[in-house]
VOGU-3710 file (C-alpha; in Angstrom, 3 decimals, decimal comma):
1> xxxxxxxxxx> -13,415/24,869/-10,670  -14,623/21,459/-9,489  -14,146/20,561/-5,821  -12,927/17,018/-5,085  -12,774/15,471/-1,616  -10,118/12,742/-1,200  -10,984/10,475/1,746  -8,130/8,774/3,614  -7,179/7,545/7,080  -3,951/6,559/8,805
11> xxxxxxxxxx> -4,583/2,847/9,423  -1,321/1,858/7,788  0,517/4,505/5,825  -0,684/3,574/2,353  -4,030/5,375/2,217  -2,747/8,850/3,090  0,345/8,297/0,915  -1,769/7,309/-2,110  -4,130/10,262/-1,666  -1,240/12,710/-1,290
21> xxxxxxxxxx> 0,589/11,290/-4,309  -2,511/11,538/-6,494  -3,199/15,097/-5,353  0,430/16,057/-6,039  0,319/14,741/-9,604  -3,058/16,327/-10,379  -1,866/19,692/-9,064  1,378/19,428/-11,057  -0,670/18,680/-14,179  -2,797/21,786/-13,594
31> xxxxxxxxxx> -6,077/19,881/-13,511  -9,107/22,207/-13,244  -10,081/21,098/-9,762  -9,575/21,937/-6,104  -8,603/18,910/-4,003  -9,313/18,721/-0,295  -7,843/15,983/1,910  -10,424/14,598/4,358  -9,385/12,342/7,255  -12,242/9,880/7,780
41> xxxxxxxxxx> -11,061/9,032/11,307  -11,516/12,668/12,355  -15,010/12,826/10,859  -16,077/9,729/12,803  -14,096/10,317/16,012  -17,144/11,021/18,153  -18,591/7,570/17,416  -15,319/5,577/17,547  -16,435/2,763/19,854  -12,916/1,308/19,850
51> xxxxxxxxxx> -11,592/4,548/21,359  -14,277/4,537/24,055  -13,278/1,082/25,280  -9,496/1,128/24,726  -8,507/4,793/24,675  -7,062/4,237/21,187  -8,551/5,227/17,848  -9,371/2,408/15,433  -6,479/3,435/13,156  -4,061/3,483/16,130
61> xxxxxxxxxx> -5,100/-0,031/17,179  -4,444/-1,250/13,639  -1,016/0,400/13,548  -0,091/-1,074/16,941  -0,990/-4,575/15,710  1,259/-4,078/12,674  4,151/-2,728/14,728  4,021/-5,607/17,209  3,353/-8,263/14,571  0,097/-9,266/16,295
71> xxxxxxxxxx> -1,656/-10,197/13,061  -2,514/-13,849/13,727  -6,316/-14,102/13,687  -6,724/-10,893/11,693  -9,474/-12,415/9,470  -11,583/-12,982/12,597  -10,784/-9,476/13,840  -11,907/-8,107/10,474  -15,262/-9,882/10,804  -15,682/-8,420/14,290
81> xxxxxxxxxx> -14,761/-4,935/13,090  -17,303/-5,163/10,282  -19,993/-6,157/12,805  -19,233/-3,031/14,858  -19,244/-0,855/11,720  -22,675/-2,249/10,768  -23,973/-1,587/14,298  -23,042/2,092/14,056  -23,791/2,459/10,341  -26,760/4,792/10,794
91> xxxxxxxxxx> -24,838/7,211/12,986  -21,868/7,187/10,601  -24,146/8,032/7,675  -25,702/10,947/9,594  -22,305/12,391/10,555  -20,992/12,093/7,004  -24,192/13,456/5,481  -23,929/16,573/7,654  -20,327/17,041/6,559  -21,138/16,763/2,829
101> xxxxxxxxxx> -24,016/19,230/3,182  -21,584/21,817/4,549  -18,616/21,094/2,279  -20,600/20,416/-0,919  -17,908/18,748/-3,089  -18,515/17,992/-6,769  -17,076/14,487/-6,338  -16,029/12,295/-3,410  -13,070/9,947/-3,913  -12,415/7,323/-1,239
111> xxxxxxxxxx> -9,062/5,594/-0,782  -10,122/3,656/2,339  -11,720/0,216/2,807  -14,476/-0,976/5,180  -16,579/2,231/5,124  -17,677/2,193/1,484  -21,350/1,620/2,271  -21,572/4,533/4,724  -19,617/6,860/2,453  -21,652/6,064/-0,655
121> xxxxxxxxxx> -25,002/6,230/1,150  -24,175/9,546/2,831  -23,042/11,181/-0,419  -26,211/9,987/-2,160  -28,425/11,424/0,576  -26,654/14,747/0,996  -25,742/15,436/-2,626  -27,893/13,482/-5,110  -26,110/13,172/-8,445  -22,629/13,830/-7,061
131> xxxxxxxxxx> -20,382/10,918/-8,102  -18,731/8,699/-5,506  -15,525/6,904/-6,516  -13,553/4,229/-4,669  -9,892/3,737/-5,584  -8,721/0,345/-4,327  -5,300/0,681/-2,698  -5,110/-3,109/-2,435  -4,358/-5,282/-5,442  -7,630/-7,154/-4,930
141> xxxxxxxxxx> -10,701/-7,004/-2,689  -11,106/-9,151/0,426  -14,879/-9,787/0,442  -17,306/-9,292/1,967  -17,616/-5,619/2,919  -13,953/-4,716/2,556  -13,640/-2,624/-0,620  -16,575/-3,525/-2,857  -20,224/-3,475/-1,792  -23,189/-4,689/-3,832
151> xxxxxxxxxx> -26,018/-2,497/-5,114  -24,292/0,866/-4,831  -24,341/3,541/-7,517  -20,650/4,359/-7,667  -17,404/4,033/-9,610  -14,450/1,763/-8,834  -10,845/2,227/-9,944  -9,023/-1,111/-9,859  -5,319/-1,834/-10,222  -5,607/-5,484/-11,287
161> xxxxxxxxxx> -7,688/-7,767/-13,473  -8,702/-9,653/-10,310  -10,219/-6,535/-8,716  -12,108/-5,718/-11,918  -13,459/-9,265/-12,001  -14,578/-8,958/-8,363  -16,399/-5,672/-8,966  -18,158/-7,026/-12,053  -19,157/-10,185/-10,157  -20,803/-7,949/-7,534
171> xxxxxxxxxx> -23,063/-6,533/-10,225  -21,312/-3,256/-11,005  -21,596/-2,234/-14,670  -18,558/-2,213/-16,911  -18,978/1,542/-17,459  -18,322/2,189/-13,763  -15,417/-0,222/-13,215  -12,190/1,361/-14,434  -8,985/-0,640/-14,889  -5,595/0,986/-14,311
181> xxxxxxxxxx> -2,175/-0,605/-14,546  -1,369/-0,941/-10,835  -1,224/0,757/-7,451  -0,718/4,467/-6,841  2,969/5,157/-6,203  4,721/8,329/-5,144  5,855/10,243/-8,251  9,435/10,070/-6,938  9,538/6,477/-8,234  9,070/7,840/-11,773
191> xxxxxxxxxx> 11,154/11,002/-11,437  14,384/9,506/-10,080  17,094/9,698/-12,775  18,888/6,478/-13,732  22,372/5,821/-12,393  25,369/4,862/-14,466  27,250/1,782/-13,280  30,063/4,009/-12,033  27,717/6,248/-10,028  25,817/3,264/-8,635
201> xxxxxxxxxx> 29,040/1,576/-7,549  30,203/4,803/-5,901  26,892/5,212/-4,055  27,034/1,609/-2,830  30,580/2,158/-1,609  29,315/5,265/0,176  26,979/3,054/2,230  29,864/0,751/3,102  29,141/-1,987/0,573  31,379/-3,927/-1,779
211> xxxxxxxxxx> 29,775/-2,775/-5,056  30,413/-6,036/-6,921  28,415/-8,086/-4,386  24,565/-8,227/-4,310  22,671/-5,964/-1,911  19,251/-6,839/-0,499  16,758/-4,232/0,703  14,591/-5,256/3,679  11,536/-3,125/4,482  8,268/-3,740/6,337
221> xxxxxxxxxx> 6,240/-0,558/5,986  6,333/2,612/8,030  6,530/0,847/11,396  9,063/-1,843/10,510  8,710/-5,346/11,973  10,495/-7,470/14,557  10,953/-10,161/11,884  13,612/-7,924/10,334  15,975/-8,988/13,130  15,403/-12,654/12,266
231> xxxxxxxxxx> 16,026/-11,918/8,583  19,236/-10,029/9,372  20,515/-12,922/11,514  19,664/-15,445/8,797  21,465/-13,350/6,179  24,532/-12,337/8,186  26,770/-13,040/5,174  24,645/-10,863/2,846  24,940/-7,120/2,291  21,673/-5,513/3,399
241> xxxxxxxxxx> 19,890/-2,173/3,503  17,399/-2,358/6,408  14,706/0,353/6,486  12,937/0,477/9,866  10,500/3,360/9,350  9,476/5,114/12,571  10,483/2,158/14,751  13,522/3,651/16,505  13,940/0,695/18,893  14,182/-1,706/15,972
251> xxxxxxxxxx> 16,700/0,557/14,257  18,888/0,681/17,390  18,732/-3,091/17,846  19,671/-3,774/14,236  22,558/-1,324/14,405  23,821/-3,103/17,525  23,533/-6,592/16,000  26,859/-8,077/14,777  26,803/-8,814/11,040  29,582/-10,420/9,037
261> xxxxxxxxxx> 28,739/-8,597/5,802  28,239/-4,812/5,601  24,770/-3,498/6,459  23,182/-0,049/6,317  20,314/0,635/8,748  17,920/3,504/8,001  14,884/4,910/9,832  11,960/6,767/8,305  13,041/8,169/4,947  11,721/9,668/1,735
271> xxxxxxxxxx> 14,676/8,198/-0,145  13,210/4,715/-0,653  13,474/5,026/-4,470  17,187/5,809/-4,155  17,837/2,907/-1,779  15,924/0,566/-4,100  18,027/1,831/-6,987  21,120/0,680/-5,086  19,670/-2,752/-4,217  19,429/-5,965/-6,238
281> xxxxxxxxxx> 16,394/-7,578/-4,590  13,653/-6,779/-2,068  12,510/-8,632/1,068  9,353/-7,569/2,908  5,716/-8,149/3,670  3,362/-8,606/0,715  1,861/-5,131/1,057  0,522/-3,657/-2,183  2,585/-0,490/-1,843  6,010/-1,886/-0,997
291> xxxxxxxxxx> 5,763/-4,738/-3,515  4,652/-2,322/-6,242  7,471/0,078/-5,355  10,035/-2,710/-5,613  8,683/-3,793/-8,997  8,701/-0,178/-10,202  12,431/-0,167/-9,448  12,776/-3,541/-11,257  13,664/-5,513/-8,120  12,777/-9,203/-7,745
301> xxxxxxxxxx> 10,741/-9,661/-4,570  10,719/-12,171/-1,696  7,672/-12,137/0,612  5,928/-14,572/2,933  2,311/-15,737/3,045  0,906/-17,512/6,098  -1,620/-17,211/8,929  0,066/-13,993/10,122  -0,323/-12,303/6,734  -3,051/-9,659/6,700
311> xxxxxxxxxx> -6,073/-11,129/4,893  -6,283/-8,310/2,353  -2,636/-8,937/1,409  -2,790/-12,708/0,928  -3,789/-12,519/-2,731  -0,678/-10,427/-3,422  1,560/-13,476/-3,139  -0,519/-15,279/-5,771  -0,346/-12,195/-7,997  3,436/-12,063/-7,601
321> xxxxxxxxxx> 3,769/-15,754/-8,477  1,569/-15,345/-11,552  3,843/-12,572/-12,825  6,962/-14,574/-12,043  8,590/-11,534/-10,431  9,483/-13,069/-7,095  9,272/-15,800/-4,487  6,588/-16,434/-1,850  7,737/-18,280/1,274  5,632/-19,973/3,962
331> xxxxxxxxxx> 7,766/-18,047/6,481  11,075/-16,217/6,660  12,891/-19,072/8,369  13,733/-20,184/4,837  15,050/-16,790/3,745  18,730/-17,790/3,470  17,967/-20,615/1,051  15,503/-18,417/-0,874  18,072/-15,652/-1,404  20,609/-18,215/-2,565
341> xxxxxxxxxx> 18,120/-19,561/-5,116  17,045/-16,068/-6,212  20,625/-14,993/-6,867  21,472/-18,022/-8,985  22,242/-16,206/-12,281  19,628/-17,820/-14,532  16,905/-17,524/-11,892  17,785/-13,908/-11,093  17,666/-12,960/-14,763  14,214/-14,552/-15,071
351> xxxxxxxxxx> 12,826/-12,739/-12,010  14,407/-9,458/-13,047  12,930/-9,637/-16,550  9,468/-10,294/-15,082  9,824/-7,249/-12,817  10,882/-5,126/-15,788  7,794/-6,201/-17,768  5,481/-4,771/-15,091  4,769/-1,218/-16,245  2,620/0,514/-13,626
361> xxxxxxxxxx> 1,461/4,003/-14,670  -1,661/4,179/-12,495  -0,900/7,541/-10,920  -0,885/9,121/-14,389  -3,965/7,192/-15,601  -6,294/7,978/-12,695  -6,499/11,794/-13,182  -8,027/11,358/-16,656  -10,577/8,887/-15,273  -11,567/11,233/-12,436
371> xxxxxx> -11,864/14,173/-14,823  -14,203/12,202/-17,098  -16,355/11,087/-14,163  -16,758/14,546/-12,625  -17,538/16,035/-16,048  -20,430/13,571/-16,328
//
């Protein structure tokens, strides 16, 4: 049985979630392989210079910035982070090489950005001939040195035509750049049974909503965002489901905020597919995971794109516009007008049809690709 190492970290929730979802599907399918989850942060902890100076791991700093909304200037921070990674590249390669020599996987699959060079180089040194695969968990790369590096003997799995184009432009051969139909989503988004109109109306009533009136779902990742309070105030006449993730303070504040229309405030939950099934549109940050989840549930999307948007997520707004499945705002101060325009019947039908055309089956396409690669 082939041994596969899936590399993830917890800078944002998407990398671990994608790795876990892919492992779950491959195990359910009975693939002839043993999958081990490997936390890159733990492998490199002893050389985490950010931890030495701040007391916080690199992934914890990133998550704090997201939680507080301190993302202005993130392109410059990314450049600085890459400079530090280059400075400690040799040590990272040695640590990783020692790990591969002990664990001896038959293939290494990375679902993390920024460390591709060190990962690929270390696998090549420790285990010549063992394939190294990078699965982009962003819709496109944010060059340089984010997802795709030049002159590396490896495979890429890309969820958009843009990412494929970027990998080919960096000199990677067509045979090693694999196109799939989107981002990795939790299998729950495919397994959830459809609701009849009667059952959907009853479930909406159960959350306190008037079932005949539209319901918006507002979500900003696993840590929520303070901007959700601004959105709720701007949409006080709209029925809303507000999912705050692990941010208990935000949840308490939203629950205590007066709202003319019914709202339902939720914390961290595994029932996002169900809540999306009960909603009519989605409002959030342009993250690849949340936007793809909304589209999987056929929801038109409203996001913003500005200087506070994470650089690796800025292309996502362009991608959404190209598909015609949602609206991209310069900021959420215009959210009330945007929702009004979105819900105009002809416009809503157009956005909804575009969302329905997007058929993302990546989580079921990737196992076949990995099996072919490891078989040689």
